[in-house]
C-alpha positions as CSV (number, residue, x, y, z in Angstrom):
1,A,0.0,0.0,0.0
2,S,2.9,2.4,0.5
3,G,3.7,2.5,-3.2
4,R,0.2,3.7,-4.1
5,A,-0.7,7.4,-4.4
6,R,-2.4,8.9,-1.4
7,I,-5.7,10.6,-2.2
8,T,-5.8,14.1,-0.7
9,V,-8.7,16.5,-0.1
10,R,-7.3,18.6,-2.9
11,D,-7.6,15.7,-5.3
12,I,-11.3,15.2,-4.3
13,L,-12.0,18.9,-4.7
14,T,-10.3,19.1,-8.1
15,A,-12.3,16.1,-9.4
16,S,-15.5,17.5,-8.1
17,Q,-15.1,20.8,-10.0
18,W,-15.7,18.9,-13.2
19,Q,-19.4,18.3,-12.4
20,P,-21.0,20.9,-10.1
21,V,-23.7,19.5,-7.8
22,P,-27.0,21.4,-7.9
23,Q,-27.5,21.0,-4.2
24,R,-25.2,21.7,-1.3
25,G,-22.6,19.1,-0.7
26,Y,-19.7,17.2,-2.3
27,Q,-20.2,14.5,-4.9
28,C,-18.1,11.4,-5.2
29,M,-17.1,11.3,-8.9
30,S,-16.9,7.6,-8.9
31,C,-20.4,6.5,-7.6
32,C,-22.1,10.0,-7.9
33,R,-23.4,9.9,-4.4
34,V,-23.6,13.4,-2.7
35,F,-22.3,13.9,0.8
36,P,-23.1,16.9,3.1
37,T,-19.5,17.6,4.1
38,L,-16.0,17.2,2.7
39,W,-15.1,15.0,5.7
40,S,-18.0,12.6,4.9
41,V,-17.0,12.2,1.2
42,T,-13.4,11.7,2.2
43,N,-14.4,9.1,4.7
44,H,-16.7,7.4,2.1
45,I,-13.8,7.2,-0.4
46,Q,-11.4,5.8,2.2
47,Y,-13.8,3.0,3.3
48,S,-15.7,2.6,0.0
49,S,-14.8,-1.1,-0.4
50,Q,-16.6,-1.9,2.8
51,E,-19.7,-0.4,1.3
52,G,-19.4,-2.3,-1.9
53,F,-17.9,0.5,-4.0
54,S,-14.6,0.9,-5.7
55,C,-14.3,4.7,-5.3
56,K,-10.9,4.6,-3.8
57,V,-9.6,2.7,-6.8
58,Y,-11.2,5.3,-9.1
59,Y,-9.5,8.2,-7.3
60,R,-6.1,6.5,-7.2
61,R,-6.3,5.8,-10.9
62,L,-7.4,9.4,-11.6
63,K,-4.5,10.8,-9.5
64,A,-2.1,8.5,-11.4
65,L,-3.4,9.8,-14.7
66,W,-3.0,13.4,-13.5
67,E,0.5,12.8,-12.4
68,K,1.4,11.1,-15.7
69,E,-0.1,14.0,-17.7
70,H,1.7,16.5,-15.5
71,K,5.1,14.8,-16.1
72,Q,4.4,14.7,-19.9
73,Q,3.5,18.4,-20.0
74,G,6.7,19.1,-18.0
75,A,8.8,17.1,-20.4
76,A,7.2,18.8,-23.4
77,A,7.7,22.3,-22.0
78,P,10.6,24.2,-23.8
79,R,13.7,24.8,-21.7
80,V,15.0,28.3,-21.4
């Protein structure tokens, strides 16, 4: 587990900006459930497998894709 990317609150908030929720709360981008607080959605993602969801896997893969894209953009940037 130590080699896997740690999902941060910033990761959750970044993902949730893609699809605004019409009501107050935070939406899990994996299962689309809406939670009243950031703590509750973070807790849901952390323990999603116990609830029968794979949300933690989704966020880990999403973060890995972001990191890969960031590295590719950094490599493509012209050096001065």
